[in-house]
DODREN-697221 format. One record per residue (C-alpha): x, y, z; residue number from 1; residue in three letters. Coordinates in nm, 3 decimals. Example, Ala and Ser with C-alpha at 12.3 -4.5 7.8 and 13.67 -1.06 7.14 Angstrom:
1.230|-0.450|0.780|1|Ala
1.367|-0.106|0.714|2|Ser
//
This chain:
-0.676|1.328|-1.132|1|Met
-0.361|1.535|-1.179|2|Tyr
-0.250|1.602|-1.538|3|Lys
0.105|1.678|-1.645|4|Tyr
0.186|2.024|-1.775|5|Asp
0.466|2.084|-2.026|6|Ser
0.724|2.119|-1.748|7|Leu
0.624|1.786|-1.587|8|Asp
0.643|1.609|-1.922|9|Gln
0.980|1.763|-2.008|10|Thr
1.132|1.659|-1.676|11|Ile
1.012|1.299|-1.709|12|Val
1.122|1.276|-2.074|13|Asn
1.466|1.412|-1.989|14|Glu
1.503|1.166|-1.704|15|Arg
1.432|0.878|-1.945|16|Val
1.695|1.007|-2.189|17|Thr
1.944|1.049|-1.903|18|Gln
1.886|0.693|-1.782|19|Tyr
1.913|0.556|-2.136|20|Glu
2.262|0.702|-2.159|21|Gly
2.360|0.569|-1.818|22|Gln
2.246|0.218|-1.908|23|Leu
2.430|0.232|-2.240|24|Glu
2.753|0.323|-2.057|25|Arg
2.699|0.040|-1.811|26|Phe
2.638|-0.218|-2.086|27|Leu
2.958|-0.100|-2.255|28|Lys
3.138|-0.154|-1.919|29|Lys
3.216|0.217|-1.892|30|Glu
3.037|0.212|-1.554|31|Leu
3.095|-0.050|-1.286|32|Thr
2.808|-0.232|-1.115|33|Glu
2.869|-0.019|-0.805|34|Glu
2.860|0.303|-1.010|35|Glu
2.544|0.200|-1.194|36|Phe
2.358|0.081|-0.885|37|Arg
2.245|0.426|-0.754|38|Pro
2.155|0.533|-1.107|39|Leu
1.921|0.239|-1.167|40|Arg
1.770|0.271|-0.819|41|Leu
1.683|0.634|-0.895|42|Gln
1.472|0.495|-1.178|43|Asn
1.298|0.219|-0.985|44|Gly
1.512|-0.070|-1.107|45|Leu
1.616|-0.351|-0.871|46|Tyr
1.815|-0.663|-0.949|47|Ile
1.613|-0.951|-0.804|48|Gln
1.671|-1.323|-0.768|49|Arg
1.608|-1.417|-1.131|50|His
1.577|-1.091|-1.326|51|Ala
1.554|-0.714|-1.289|52|Pro
1.240|-0.577|-1.124|53|Met
1.098|-0.241|-1.228|54|Leu
0.872|-0.061|-0.979|55|Arg
0.641|0.196|-1.138|56|Val
0.498|0.486|-0.935|57|Ala
0.122|0.519|-0.898|58|Ile
0.089|0.843|-0.699|59|Pro
-0.157|0.797|-0.410|60|Tyr
-0.284|0.485|-0.589|61|Gly
-0.478|0.668|-0.862|62|Leu
-0.474|0.546|-1.225|63|Leu
-0.658|0.641|-1.542|64|Ser
-0.793|0.369|-1.770|65|Ser
-0.541|0.482|-2.034|66|Thr
-0.256|0.430|-1.789|67|Gln
-0.380|0.086|-1.685|68|Leu
-0.406|-0.019|-2.050|69|Lys
-0.047|0.093|-2.099|70|Lys
0.063|-0.116|-1.799|71|Leu
-0.114|-0.415|-1.955|72|Ala
0.066|-0.353|-2.286|73|Asp
0.403|-0.326|-2.110|74|Ile
0.340|-0.654|-1.923|75|Ser
0.288|-0.835|-2.254|76|Val
0.559|-0.663|-2.455|77|Lys
0.838|-0.659|-2.198|78|Tyr
0.740|-0.899|-1.918|79|Asp
0.542|-1.221|-1.877|80|Arg
0.189|-1.090|-1.916|81|Gly
0.119|-0.973|-1.561|82|Tyr
0.211|-0.713|-1.301|83|Gly
0.222|-0.716|-0.921|84|His
0.040|-0.442|-0.727|85|Phe
0.225|-0.366|-0.403|86|Ser
0.131|-0.243|-0.056|87|Thr
0.274|0.099|-0.156|88|Arg
-0.003|0.131|-0.419|89|Gln
0.256|0.087|-0.695|90|Asn
0.300|-0.183|-0.960|91|Ile
0.606|-0.402|-1.013|92|Gln
0.721|-0.589|-1.323|93|Phe
0.928|-0.890|-1.225|94|Asn
1.077|-1.008|-1.555|95|Trp
1.190|-0.718|-1.778|96|Pro
1.520|-0.740|-1.962|97|Lys
1.772|-0.482|-1.850|98|Leu
1.826|-0.351|-2.203|99|Glu
1.448|-0.298|-2.242|100|Asp
1.405|-0.076|-1.935|101|Thr
1.456|0.257|-2.119|102|Pro
1.187|0.153|-2.369|103|Lys
0.950|0.076|-2.081|104|Ile
1.020|0.415|-1.921|105|Leu
0.953|0.587|-2.255|106|Lys
0.619|0.411|-2.286|107|Glu
0.531|0.509|-1.929|108|Leu
0.621|0.872|-1.999|109|Ala
0.379|0.873|-2.294|110|Ser
0.089|0.829|-2.044|111|Val
0.224|1.056|-1.769|112|Glu
0.389|0.783|-1.562|113|Met
0.740|0.712|-1.438|114|His
0.945|0.505|-1.193|115|Ala
1.122|0.796|-1.023|116|Ile
1.175|0.767|-0.645|117|Gln
1.018|0.423|-0.618|118|Thr
1.347|0.300|-0.470|119|Ser
1.660|0.437|-0.306|120|Gly
1.707|0.651|0.003|121|Asn
1.461|0.922|-0.088|122|Cys
1.097|1.020|-0.033|123|Ile
0.893|0.737|-0.181|124|Arg
0.544|0.729|-0.331|125|Asn
0.296|0.935|-0.126|126|Ile
0.007|0.709|-0.025|127|Thr
-0.347|0.767|0.095|128|Thr
-0.692|0.614|0.145|129|Asp
-0.814|0.416|-0.158|130|Gln
-1.161|0.567|-0.102|131|Phe
-1.038|0.927|-0.080|132|Ala
-1.289|1.173|-0.222|133|Gly
-1.585|0.934|-0.214|134|Val
-1.610|0.773|0.129|135|Thr
-1.899|0.886|0.353|136|Pro
-1.673|0.913|0.660|137|Asp
-1.439|1.161|0.493|138|Glu
-1.374|1.493|0.664|139|Ile
-1.144|1.642|0.400|140|Ile
-1.035|1.493|0.066|141|Asp
-0.659|1.434|0.107|142|Pro
-0.576|1.370|-0.260|143|Arg
-0.488|1.727|-0.352|144|Tyr
-0.266|1.754|-0.043|145|Leu
-0.097|1.428|-0.144|146|Ala
-0.034|1.579|-0.489|147|Glu
0.113|1.895|-0.337|148|Ile
0.349|1.682|-0.126|149|Ile
0.435|1.471|-0.432|150|Arg
0.531|1.776|-0.637|151|Gln
0.737|1.918|-0.351|152|Trp
0.919|1.590|-0.279|153|Ser
0.993|1.476|-0.635|154|Thr
1.353|1.564|-0.728|155|Phe
1.396|1.756|-0.400|156|His
1.778|1.794|-0.406|157|Pro
1.818|1.810|-0.029|158|Glu
1.643|1.478|0.025|159|Phe
1.782|1.274|-0.265|160|Ala
2.026|1.087|-0.040|161|Leu
1.866|1.043|0.300|162|Leu
2.004|0.798|0.558|163|Pro
1.733|0.555|0.447|164|Arg
1.408|0.538|0.247|165|Lys
1.128|0.766|0.366|166|Phe
0.752|0.709|0.347|167|Lys
0.467|0.956|0.393|168|Ile
0.095|0.870|0.418|169|Ala
-0.203|1.103|0.450|170|Ile
-0.568|1.045|0.540|171|Thr
-0.871|1.271|0.566|172|Gly
-1.138|1.030|0.692|173|Ala
-1.253|0.939|1.041|174|Ser
-1.137|0.581|0.974|175|Lys
-0.768|0.556|0.893|176|Asp
-0.721|0.334|0.587|177|Arg
-0.372|0.472|0.508|178|Ala
-0.192|0.324|0.815|179|Ile
-0.052|0.667|0.905|180|Val
0.089|0.542|1.236|181|Gln
0.319|0.299|1.055|182|Ala
0.488|0.563|0.837|183|His
0.794|0.785|0.875|184|Asp
0.549|1.076|0.860|185|Ile
0.176|1.020|0.898|186|Gly
-0.068|1.304|0.835|187|Leu
-0.430|1.310|0.961|188|Glu
-0.633|1.595|0.812|189|Val
-0.930|1.727|1.012|190|Phe
-1.141|2.038|1.076|191|Ser
-1.040|2.230|1.389|192|Asp
-1.271|2.418|1.628|193|Ile
-1.273|2.715|1.388|194|Asn
-1.374|2.486|1.099|195|Asn
-1.029|2.539|0.947|196|Glu
-0.836|2.255|0.786|197|Met
-0.567|2.131|1.025|198|Ala
-0.328|1.837|1.036|199|Ile
-0.228|1.597|1.312|200|Lys
0.132|1.491|1.247|201|Val
0.273|1.150|1.342|202|Trp
0.644|1.075|1.312|203|Val
0.877|0.779|1.352|204|Gly
0.648|0.492|1.257|205|Gly
0.758|0.197|1.049|206|Gly
0.758|-0.180|1.024|207|Leu
1.056|-0.386|0.908|208|Gly
1.322|-0.523|1.141|209|Arg
1.216|-0.297|1.430|210|Thr
0.841|-0.236|1.411|211|Pro
0.738|0.088|1.584|212|Ile
0.416|0.287|1.575|213|Leu
0.465|0.660|1.529|214|Gly
0.436|0.929|1.793|215|Ser
0.233|1.249|1.764|216|Val
0.469|1.541|1.715|217|Ile
0.206|1.805|1.631|218|Lys
-0.158|1.786|1.740|219|Glu
-0.281|2.063|1.513|220|Ser
-0.077|2.207|1.227|221|Leu
-0.218|2.472|0.994|222|Ser
-0.260|2.343|0.638|223|Trp
-0.040|2.630|0.519|224|Lys
0.261|2.465|0.678|225|His
0.218|2.107|0.561|226|Ile
0.533|2.133|0.347|227|Leu
0.745|2.344|0.581|228|Thr
0.681|2.116|0.878|229|Tyr
0.756|1.803|0.675|230|Cys
1.071|1.975|0.553|231|Glu
1.178|2.054|0.911|232|Ala
1.130|1.688|1.010|233|Ile
1.329|1.567|0.710|234|Leu
1.611|1.815|0.775|235|Arg
1.651|1.693|1.132|236|Val
1.645|1.333|1.012|237|Tyr
1.897|1.409|0.738|238|Asn
2.133|1.571|0.988|239|Leu
2.103|1.329|1.278|240|Tyr
1.995|0.999|1.121|241|Gly
2.250|0.719|1.135|242|Arg
2.443|0.639|0.818|243|Arg
2.685|0.387|0.968|244|Asp
2.432|0.105|0.997|245|Asn
2.150|0.061|0.744|246|Met
1.951|-0.143|0.995|247|Tyr
1.943|0.153|1.233|248|Lys
1.908|0.428|0.975|249|Ala
1.529|0.477|0.963|250|Arg
1.381|0.783|1.133|251|Ile
1.197|0.558|1.382|252|Lys
1.535|0.464|1.535|253|Ile
1.636|0.831|1.565|254|Leu
1.306|0.928|1.728|255|Val
1.333|0.638|1.971|256|Lys
1.696|0.720|2.055|257|Ala
1.634|1.090|2.114|258|Leu
1.285|1.059|2.256|259|Gly
0.989|1.236|2.100|260|Ile
1.029|1.549|2.316|261|Asp
1.392|1.606|2.214|262|Lys
1.315|1.524|1.851|263|Phe
1.024|1.771|1.853|264|Lys
1.247|2.038|2.003|265|Gln
1.494|1.999|1.715|266|Leu
1.213|2.004|1.458|267|Val
1.048|2.313|1.606|268|Glu
1.380|2.497|1.608|269|Arg
1.439|2.411|1.241|270|Glu
1.080|2.496|1.151|271|Trp
1.107|2.845|1.300|272|Glu
1.362|2.935|1.032|273|Ser
1.156|2.813|0.733|274|Ile
0.787|2.812|0.828|275|Lys
0.709|3.142|0.656|276|Asp
0.937|3.074|0.360|277|Gly
0.854|2.996|-0.005|278|Pro
0.719|2.648|0.076|279|Asn
0.434|2.797|0.277|280|Thr
0.127|2.721|0.066|281|Ile
-0.169|2.952|0.017|282|Asp
-0.528|2.939|-0.105|283|Glu
-0.425|2.988|-0.467|284|Ser
-0.204|2.678|-0.460|285|Glu
-0.477|2.477|-0.290|286|Ile
-0.727|2.591|-0.553|287|Ser
-0.487|2.515|-0.840|288|Arg
-0.430|2.156|-0.735|289|Ile
-0.781|2.099|-0.602|290|Lys
-0.919|2.169|-0.951|291|Ala
-0.763|1.844|-1.075|292|Phe
-0.980|1.648|-0.830|293|Phe
-1.321|1.796|-0.907|294|Ser
-1.628|1.579|-0.876|295|Glu
-1.726|1.371|-1.179|296|Pro
-2.064|1.420|-1.341|297|Asn
-2.269|1.206|-1.102|298|Tyr
-2.611|1.092|-1.221|299|Lys
-2.929|0.999|-1.041|300|Ala
-3.031|0.633|-1.025|301|Asn
-3.303|0.558|-1.276|302|Lys
-3.428|0.273|-1.059|303|Glu
-3.286|0.068|-0.779|304|Asn
-3.270|-0.275|-0.940|305|Asn
-3.057|-0.443|-0.673|306|Leu
-3.356|-0.604|-0.503|307|Lys
-3.441|-0.820|-0.803|308|Lys
-3.089|-0.973|-0.794|309|His
-3.061|-1.018|-0.419|310|Ile
-3.174|-1.383|-0.440|311|Ser
-2.859|-1.459|-0.639|312|Asn
-2.638|-1.584|-0.355|313|Lys
-2.304|-1.529|-0.532|314|Ser
-2.398|-1.173|-0.623|315|Phe
-2.528|-1.102|-0.272|316|Ser
-2.203|-1.223|-0.114|317|Gln
-2.005|-1.002|-0.350|318|Trp
-2.235|-0.706|-0.283|319|Leu
-2.179|-0.747|0.090|320|Leu
-1.801|-0.783|0.087|321|Arg
-1.682|-0.601|-0.225|322|Cys
-1.897|-0.287|-0.243|323|Thr
-1.866|0.008|-0.008|324|His
-2.062|0.315|0.096|325|Gly
-2.041|0.632|-0.112|326|His
-2.096|0.999|-0.032|327|Lys
-2.340|1.023|-0.326|328|Lys
-2.677|0.857|-0.296|329|Lys
-2.723|0.579|-0.552|330|Gly
-2.348|0.512|-0.589|331|Tyr
-2.112|0.251|-0.442|332|Arg
-1.738|0.196|-0.453|333|Ser
-1.636|-0.148|-0.577|334|Val
-1.327|-0.348|-0.484|335|Thr
-1.216|-0.594|-0.751|336|Leu
-1.038|-0.872|-0.567|337|Ser
-0.692|-0.978|-0.685|338|Leu
-0.705|-1.260|-0.431|339|Lys
-0.856|-1.556|-0.613|340|Ser
-0.674|-1.887|-0.569|341|Asn
-0.579|-1.882|-0.938|342|His
-0.287|-1.639|-0.898|343|Gln
-0.053|-1.481|-0.644|344|Ala
-0.210|-1.212|-0.421|345|Pro
-0.178|-0.870|-0.582|346|Gly
-0.100|-1.005|-0.930|347|Asp
-0.310|-0.897|-1.227|348|Ala
-0.274|-1.043|-1.574|349|Thr
-0.267|-0.821|-1.881|350|Ser
-0.619|-0.942|-1.967|351|Asp
-0.741|-0.849|-1.619|352|Gln
-0.580|-0.505|-1.640|353|Met
-0.745|-0.438|-1.975|354|Arg
-1.077|-0.566|-1.843|355|Ala
-1.058|-0.336|-1.537|356|Val
-0.968|-0.040|-1.760|357|Ala
-1.275|-0.105|-1.975|358|Leu
-1.497|-0.150|-1.670|359|Leu
-1.367|0.182|-1.535|360|Ala
-1.454|0.355|-1.862|361|Glu
-1.801|0.200|-1.868|362|Gln
-1.895|0.236|-1.503|363|Tyr
-1.654|0.461|-1.306|364|Ser
-1.552|0.771|-1.506|365|Phe
-1.233|0.607|-1.634|366|Gly
-1.048|0.598|-1.301|367|Glu
-0.904|0.311|-1.096|368|Ile
-0.760|0.304|-0.745|369|Arg
-0.498|0.067|-0.600|370|Val
-0.537|-0.026|-0.232|371|Ser
-0.274|-0.107|0.032|372|His
-0.438|-0.448|0.042|373|Glu
-0.329|-0.506|-0.320|374|Gln
-0.672|-0.489|-0.482|375|Asn
-0.819|-0.259|-0.748|376|Leu
-1.109|-0.021|-0.685|377|Ile
-1.372|0.141|-0.906|378|Leu
-1.468|0.432|-0.685|379|Ala
-1.787|0.565|-0.850|380|Asp
-2.032|0.298|-0.965|381|Val
-2.407|0.354|-0.997|382|Leu
-2.601|0.098|-0.796|383|Glu
-2.811|0.033|-1.108|384|Asp
-2.496|-0.095|-1.281|385|Asn
-2.361|-0.320|-1.005|386|Leu
-2.511|-0.647|-1.126|387|Phe
-2.402|-0.584|-1.484|388|Glu
-2.050|-0.493|-1.367|389|Leu
-2.035|-0.805|-1.148|390|Trp
-2.128|-1.031|-1.440|391|Glu
-1.854|-0.882|-1.659|392|Lys
-1.589|-0.880|-1.386|393|Ala
-1.670|-1.242|-1.295|394|Lys
-1.553|-1.356|-1.640|395|Ile
-1.204|-1.230|-1.548|396|His
-1.197|-1.382|-1.197|397|Gln
-1.218|-1.041|-1.029|398|Leu
-1.525|-1.102|-0.810|399|Thr
-1.404|-1.329|-0.530|400|Thr
-1.623|-1.205|-0.240|401|Pro
-1.344|-1.210|0.018|402|Asn
-1.255|-0.846|0.082|403|Ile
-1.160|-0.813|0.449|404|Gly
-1.182|-1.190|0.500|405|Leu
-0.912|-1.447|0.570|406|Leu
-0.821|-1.516|0.205|407|Thr
-0.787|-1.146|0.117|408|Asp
-0.421|-1.199|0.197|409|Ile
-0.158|-0.925|0.177|410|Ile
0.155|-1.092|0.044|411|Cys
0.495|-0.974|-0.079|412|Cys
0.660|-1.153|-0.376|413|Pro
0.890|-1.332|-0.130|414|Gly
1.160|-1.581|-0.218|415|Gly
1.009|-1.662|-0.556|416|Asp
1.146|-1.328|-0.678|417|Phe
1.310|-1.112|-0.412|418|Cys
1.680|-1.160|-0.342|419|Ser
1.635|-1.026|0.013|420|Leu
1.372|-1.281|0.113|421|Ala
1.443|-1.559|0.363|422|Asn
1.146|-1.766|0.248|423|Ala
0.874|-1.790|-0.013|424|Lys
0.546|-1.608|0.055|425|Ser
0.326|-1.695|-0.241|426|Ile
0.306|-2.074|-0.179|427|Pro
0.200|-2.009|0.182|428|Ile
-0.075|-1.772|0.066|429|Ala
-0.196|-2.024|-0.190|430|Lys
-0.200|-2.314|0.056|431|Ser
-0.413|-2.108|0.298|432|Ile
-0.647|-1.997|0.021|433|Gln
-0.685|-2.360|-0.090|434|Asp
-0.797|-2.492|0.249|435|Ile
-1.028|-2.195|0.320|436|Phe
-1.219|-2.209|-0.006|437|Asp
-1.568|-2.234|0.149|438|Asp
-1.709|-1.883|0.111|439|Met
-1.994|-1.951|0.355|440|Asp
-1.740|-2.045|0.623|441|Tyr
-1.525|-1.740|0.546|442|Leu
-1.826|-1.512|0.579|443|His
-1.922|-1.681|0.904|444|Asp
-1.583|-1.632|1.072|445|Ile
-1.584|-1.271|0.957|446|Gly
-1.320|-1.004|0.928|447|Glu
-0.961|-1.130|0.956|448|Ile
-0.651|-0.970|0.809|449|Asn
-0.374|-1.218|0.726|450|Leu
-0.046|-1.063|0.606|451|Asn
0.266|-1.246|0.485|452|Ile
0.624|-1.118|0.450|453|Ser
0.917|-1.318|0.315|454|Gly
1.171|-1.131|0.529|455|Cys
1.211|-0.872|0.804|456|Met
1.172|-0.584|0.557|457|Asn
0.799|-0.646|0.608|458|Ala
0.680|-0.554|0.258|459|Cys
0.376|-0.771|0.336|460|Gly
0.297|-0.566|0.652|461|His
0.288|-0.882|0.865|462|His
0.336|-0.682|1.186|463|His
-0.006|-0.517|1.153|464|Val
-0.197|-0.822|1.033|465|Gly
-0.446|-0.976|1.275|466|His
-0.250|-1.287|1.180|467|Ile
0.104|-1.220|1.061|468|Gly
0.338|-1.466|0.895|469|Ile
0.710|-1.393|0.859|470|Leu
0.950|-1.605|0.657|471|Gly
1.272|-1.681|0.847|472|Val
1.591|-1.869|0.769|473|Asp
1.660|-2.162|1.000|474|Lys
1.985|-2.343|0.926|475|Asp
1.941|-2.281|0.555|476|Gly
1.575|-2.390|0.552|477|Ser
1.259|-2.186|0.509|478|Glu
1.047|-2.153|0.824|479|Trp
0.761|-1.928|0.926|480|Tyr
0.708|-1.725|1.241|481|Gln
0.352|-1.646|1.349|482|Leu
0.227|-1.325|1.514|483|Thr
-0.121|-1.248|1.645|484|Leu
-0.294|-0.926|1.748|485|Gly
-0.158|-0.682|1.493|486|Gly
-0.395|-0.418|1.363|487|Asn
-0.398|-0.117|1.133|488|Gln
-0.616|0.191|1.129|489|Gly
-0.713|0.411|1.422|490|Asn
-0.629|0.139|1.676|491|Phe
-0.303|0.026|1.521|492|Ala
-0.100|-0.234|1.708|493|Ser
0.202|-0.454|1.647|494|Ile
0.139|-0.830|1.654|495|Gly
0.318|-1.052|1.906|496|Lys
0.515|-1.366|1.821|497|Val
0.336|-1.668|1.967|498|Ile
0.632|-1.907|1.977|499|Gly
0.878|-2.109|1.766|500|Pro
0.845|-2.108|1.388|501|Ser
0.683|-2.368|1.162|502|Phe
0.775|-2.544|0.840|503|Ser
0.598|-2.466|0.514|504|Glu
0.409|-2.796|0.530|505|Glu
0.275|-2.715|0.877|506|Glu
0.144|-2.366|0.803|507|Met
-0.205|-2.451|0.664|508|Pro
-0.296|-2.672|0.961|509|Lys
-0.153|-2.415|1.205|510|Ile
-0.379|-2.146|1.059|511|Ile
-0.673|-2.389|1.085|512|Lys
-0.593|-2.435|1.456|513|Lys
-0.575|-2.058|1.507|514|Ile
-0.915|-2.014|1.343|515|Ile
-1.074|-2.305|1.531|516|Ser
-0.953|-2.154|1.861|517|Thr
-1.118|-1.827|1.768|518|Tyr
-1.444|-1.998|1.669|519|Val
-1.454|-2.191|2.000|520|Lys
-1.391|-1.882|2.211|521|Asn
-1.565|-1.597|2.032|522|Arg
-1.868|-1.415|2.161|523|His
-2.164|-1.362|1.925|524|Pro
-2.071|-1.112|1.651|525|Asp
-1.716|-1.078|1.792|526|Glu
-1.452|-1.037|1.522|527|Ile
-1.114|-1.210|1.537|528|Phe
-0.899|-0.916|1.654|529|Ile
-1.141|-0.834|1.938|530|Asp
-1.142|-1.197|2.048|531|Cys
-0.759|-1.205|2.053|532|Val
-0.755|-0.884|2.259|533|Ser
-1.006|-1.028|2.507|534|Arg
-0.869|-1.379|2.564|535|Ile
-0.499|-1.314|2.501|536|Gly
-0.249|-1.538|2.323|537|Leu
-0.238|-1.833|2.563|538|Asp
-0.542|-2.024|2.426|539|Pro
-0.396|-1.999|2.075|540|Phe
-0.054|-2.112|2.197|541|Lys
-0.199|-2.415|2.374|542|Arg
-0.394|-2.516|2.065|543|Glu
-0.090|-2.479|1.839|544|Val
0.190|-2.607|2.063|545|Tyr
0.009|-2.825|2.316|546|Gly
0.015|-2.777|2.692|547|Glu
0.365|-2.623|2.683|548|Lys
0.205|-2.331|2.500|549|Gly
0.502|-2.251|2.280|550|Gly
0.762|-2.232|2.558|551|Asp
0.986|-2.486|2.392|552|Ile
//
């Protein structure tokens, strides 16, 4: 993983000192709330419903065990003993005291971490595939390109005050696990007909109030121009994006208003003036950054001892759902589920964080990944060690065998914490997890993505869930709107609302009806999303709303 040099460390240290002075002035009432607001946002600090929330950057979801231990320490020392991993592959602390935030930032800086550009109208954390560098379906490892983009975008003066926040995702595998079509810029790296690295560029995707999948603006871009082309897109957005209405300020609105052809024309014109400039990258820059992502010292399996444990049903279920193929023979990637029914989806206690850090040191070269689905990954585990790892992880409730199943719920913090939320998300997730606690049944009904957002900002990615739940305000009460048919990946789609919303008490039985409709109508081996695509929404509507089918 990337290591700070002296310049990186100096910049981060100086930013902490700068923020410390700004906070001191605010606490002395030398700065108004309105004057302090952009300063705290530049350092990842929100004011939530009950307390400040600090969002810490985890670039492209990659952590060292040392960094995860530090996050555990911070959660105990300055918070309530846990952290929340988000769909942006970051971590959030929900209960820090405002006066303690400079101390937290200092501790983060000591392990090469910060909270810069995790909020505000700037380029946010660059995200990628949680299995980057190890997955068998990978064409090109995108991590070093993500790091190049991160270095270019951090503190970029021209893009520090964009019309609205801006998100970039990059993938290099045949299966898109980075949701590139739902980002402001999505980058697909591939090998062209000359076996040269090239990039397919998507633009104008995004969820939130107006969910839109991106459009292809460049079918094949030379890797040398990954920065210059992104810069051209951002310049056009910065010039033409709306600033009069925050709800219409995202680049997706601009692309839709202009049309992709007109938008591309503006980008190409801007690109012509900069494409051979100083931000054109070369082989030496690729080699410099690539060196930080060299292969670990993989070993050969001494013996394949999985067969002697296969009769252990709990282990076998975990092996099936929570381990994944690896490019190296004898290795697997392991997802540690943060979706047990003992805590909110995506939350990890300080004890769990320390346990994962130790497991990473013992079994996975000291590195941890964070997924969009709010779980933690050990990317490089010898098959010989899987049973031993499972036994240790089980002690810390990290082995729920539900990855990709109904209870592997993506869930934002919702109304329990967020001041923007219309409704609570966590109680809905827990009520669904409680009624679907039969692992045999979950395995039988197969792959289903259920995503929950507490408001239209869609931090829970409900639009692209096979089942999406959105919290809405109805005459001052919390209600929940249901969508079906959303999907992420190569065949991304936006879910469709099936009808009027439901109360919190109704939601568990409504989900049961949705699942029972699927079970009654599915073909052998047909997964939920394929069944929805084949039979349409009407059978689900009739089951949920009766013969009126939701037209009420």
